[in-house]
C-alpha positions in Angstrom: 47.1 102.2 66.5 47.5 99.7 69.4 50.1 97.1 69.5 49.0 93.6 70.8 52.1 92.3 72.2 53.2 95.6 73.6 51.9 97.7 76.7 50.6 101.1 74.7 51.2 104.2 76.8 49.4 107.4 75.0 50.9 110.4 76.5 49.9 114.3 76.3 51.5 117.7 78.1 49.2 121.2 77.6 50.6 124.6 79.2 49.0 127.4 79.7 50.1 131.6 80.0 49.2 134.3 82.5 49.9 132.3 84.7 51.9 129.6 83.2 51.0 126.2 84.1 50.9 122.8 83.1 49.4 119.7 83.1 49.7 116.1 81.6 47.2 113.4 80.0 48.1 109.4 80.3 46.3 106.4 78.8 47.5 102.6 79.1 46.3 100.3 76.9 46.5 96.5 76.6 44.9 94.0 74.2 43.4 91.4 76.0 42.9 87.6 75.0 39.6 88.2 72.9 41.5 91.0 71.1 40.1 93.7 73.3 41.1 96.9 74.1 41.7 97.2 78.2 41.7 101.1 78.7 42.9 102.6 81.9 43.0 106.4 81.9 45.2 107.5 85.0 44.5 110.9 86.2 47.7 113.1 86.9 48.2 116.7 88.6 49.6 119.2 87.0 52.7 121.9 87.7 52.8 125.6 88.3 55.2 127.4 86.3 55.8 124.4 83.9 56.0 124.8 79.6 54.5 122.4 77.1 57.8 120.6 76.6 58.1 120.0 80.3 55.0 118.3 80.6 55.3 116.4 77.9 58.2 114.5 79.0 56.8 114.3 82.5 54.0 112.3 81.0 56.3 109.9 79.5 57.7 109.5 83.0 54.6 109.0 84.9 53.2 106.7 82.2 56.2 104.1 82.4 56.6 104.9 86.2 52.9 103.7 86.2 53.5 100.1 84.1 56.6 99.3 86.1 54.5 99.4 89.5 51.7 97.8 88.1 51.8 94.1 88.6 49.3 93.8 85.6 51.7 94.7 83.1 55.0 92.8 84.5 54.2 89.7 81.6 55.0 92.4 78.7 58.6 93.2 77.7 57.7 96.2 75.1 56.3 99.5 75.7 55.0 101.8 73.0 54.6 105.5 74.3 52.6 107.6 71.7 53.1 111.0 71.4 52.4 114.3 69.5 55.7 115.9 71.0 58.3 115.8 68.4 60.5 117.6 71.0 60.5 114.1 73.0 60.4 111.7 69.9 63.1 113.3 68.2 65.1 113.9 71.1 65.2 110.7 73.0 67.7 108.5 71.4 70.2 111.4 71.4 69.4 111.5 75.4 69.7 108.4 75.9 73.1 107.6 73.9 74.5 111.0 73.5 73.4 113.8 76.4 73.4 111.3 78.9 77.4 110.5 78.3 78.2 114.3 77.8 77.3 115.7 81.0 73.6 116.7 79.9 75.3 118.9 76.4 75.3 118.3 73.0 77.8 118.0 70.6 78.3 121.9 70.5 78.4 122.0 74.2 75.4 123.5 74.5 73.3 123.0 78.0 70.6 120.9 77.0 66.9 121.9 78.8 65.1 120.0 80.7 68.1 117.7 81.7 66.5 116.5 85.4 63.6 115.3 83.3 65.9 113.5 80.5 67.6 112.1 83.2 64.9 110.9 85.1 63.3 109.2 81.9 66.8 107.7 80.9 66.9 106.2 84.3 63.7 104.5 84.1 64.4 102.9 80.7 67.4 101.4 81.8 65.5 99.8 84.8 62.7 98.2 82.3 63.5 95.1 81.7 62.3 94.9 78.2 62.2 97.5 75.3 60.9 100.9 75.4 59.8 102.3 71.9 58.7 106.2 71.0 56.1 106.7 68.5 55.0 109.9 66.7 51.4 110.6 66.6 49.9 113.8 64.9 48.4 115.6 67.6 44.6 116.5 67.2 43.7 114.0 64.2 41.1 111.7 64.4 42.8 108.9 66.8 40.5 108.6 69.6 43.4 108.2 72.5 45.3 111.0 71.3 42.0 112.9 71.8 41.1 111.5 75.1 45.1 112.3 76.6 44.5 115.7 75.2 41.4 116.8 77.4 43.1 115.1 80.2 45.6 117.4 80.3 44.1 120.3 79.3 41.8 119.1 82.3 44.9 118.2 84.6 46.5 122.1 83.8 43.1 123.4 85.0 42.7 121.5 88.3 44.9 121.4 91.4 48.7 122.2 90.4 51.8 120.8 92.3 54.5 123.2 93.3 57.0 124.3 90.0 59.4 121.7 89.0 62.1 124.4 88.4 63.8 127.5 90.4 63.1 130.1 87.3 63.3 133.3 88.4 61.0 135.6 85.7 60.2 139.4 85.4 58.0 141.3 82.6 59.9 141.7 79.3 59.9 144.6 78.2 60.1 144.6 74.6 57.2 143.7 72.3 59.4 141.1 70.4 59.2 137.4 71.3 62.0 134.9 71.7 63.6 134.1 69.1 66.4 131.4 69.4 70.1 132.9 67.4 68.4 135.8 66.7 71.3 137.5 68.6 74.4 136.9 66.6 77.7 136.2 68.9 80.6 138.3 68.2 82.4 138.5 70.9 80.6 141.5 71.6 80.4 144.1 74.5 76.6 144.5 75.0 74.1 145.6 77.2 71.1 143.3 78.2 68.2 142.8 80.7 67.6 139.5 82.3 63.8 138.4 81.6 64.2 134.8 83.5 67.0 133.1 85.3 67.5 129.5 85.9 69.9 127.6 87.5 70.6 124.0 85.3 71.5 122.0 88.2 73.3 118.8 86.0 75.3 121.3 83.8 75.9 123.1 87.1 75.4 126.7 84.9 72.6 129.2 84.2 70.6 129.7 81.7 69.1 133.3 80.9 66.1 134.7 78.4 67.7 138.2 77.7 66.8 141.2 76.1 68.9 143.7 74.3 68.5 147.3 75.7 70.9 149.6 73.9 68.8 151.5 71.2 72.2 151.6 69.2 72.6 148.4 69.2 71.6 146.3 66.0 69.8 143.7 68.1 67.8 146.6 69.9 64.4 144.8 71.5 65.9 141.4 70.5 64.7 138.4 72.9 67.1 135.5 72.8 68.7 132.4 75.1 72.2 132.5 76.7 74.4 130.1 79.4 76.8 131.7 81.6 78.9 130.5 84.8 78.1 134.0 86.1 75.5 134.8 88.1 73.2 137.8 87.0 69.3 138.6 88.2 65.8 138.7 86.5 64.9 142.0 86.3 68.4 143.8 86.4 70.3 145.1 83.8 74.0 144.7 82.7 77.2 145.6 80.8 78.5 142.4 79.5 80.7 140.7 76.8 79.5 137.4 74.5 81.7 134.5 73.5 82.2 134.2 69.6 80.1 130.3 68.9 77.1 130.4 67.9 76.2 127.1 68.8 76.5 127.6 72.5 75.8 131.2 73.7 77.8 132.2 76.7 78.4 135.5 78.9 81.9 135.3 79.4 82.4 138.9 81.5 80.2 141.1 83.2 81.5 144.6 83.1 79.0 146.2 85.5 74.8 146.4 86.2 73.5 149.4 84.9 
């Protein structure tokens, strides 16, 4: 699907584990005076340590940047961004009208992940002297442009990589379980945990931790979840801590001791 009166930007992000890395795909299309598509595939370098959501967002950012910097597109007053990422398309309006005015936290006070990327995207939207519309497109469908950016994103992830955009410290997990958001219920309990990843969230001035419950007597033993805190803990270390009681905004309130 392409619109004659708009700049059509097709984007995609990809990521791989072991080691974690990500790539981006970008295709820009305009319709010429004869009704034909003018296609511009823009090669992008991937990043070390990137998640799929980070690459999906970054591809949109790079696409809008490319359009704003190229005189060929200056006559257009509308940008249509096509993405197969529900994360991007569903959250764009929230980022624009809610998160950006609430210090990058949601209505429950929970810090928004990838806030720096969302902030950059919103800044580009406000700079553009026109309208930007996001469209969701089913991934790996028959759309030739979606397939093209998917291939480009995978190629990008396997090419020369830029340094990680975040300062996440990671250690190997001990549990065989997978990360499941909300699998540890916040009851204000004292609990023994081991930190798997620690990440300082610059926009919210707090830390995000992925952790596993290590006390065998605990009902959540082995569960892996996400939690936030103003307190500094280190990946690979174990702690005896106190949780809060807000499931919508899980927080470590106190560190009793390092185990």
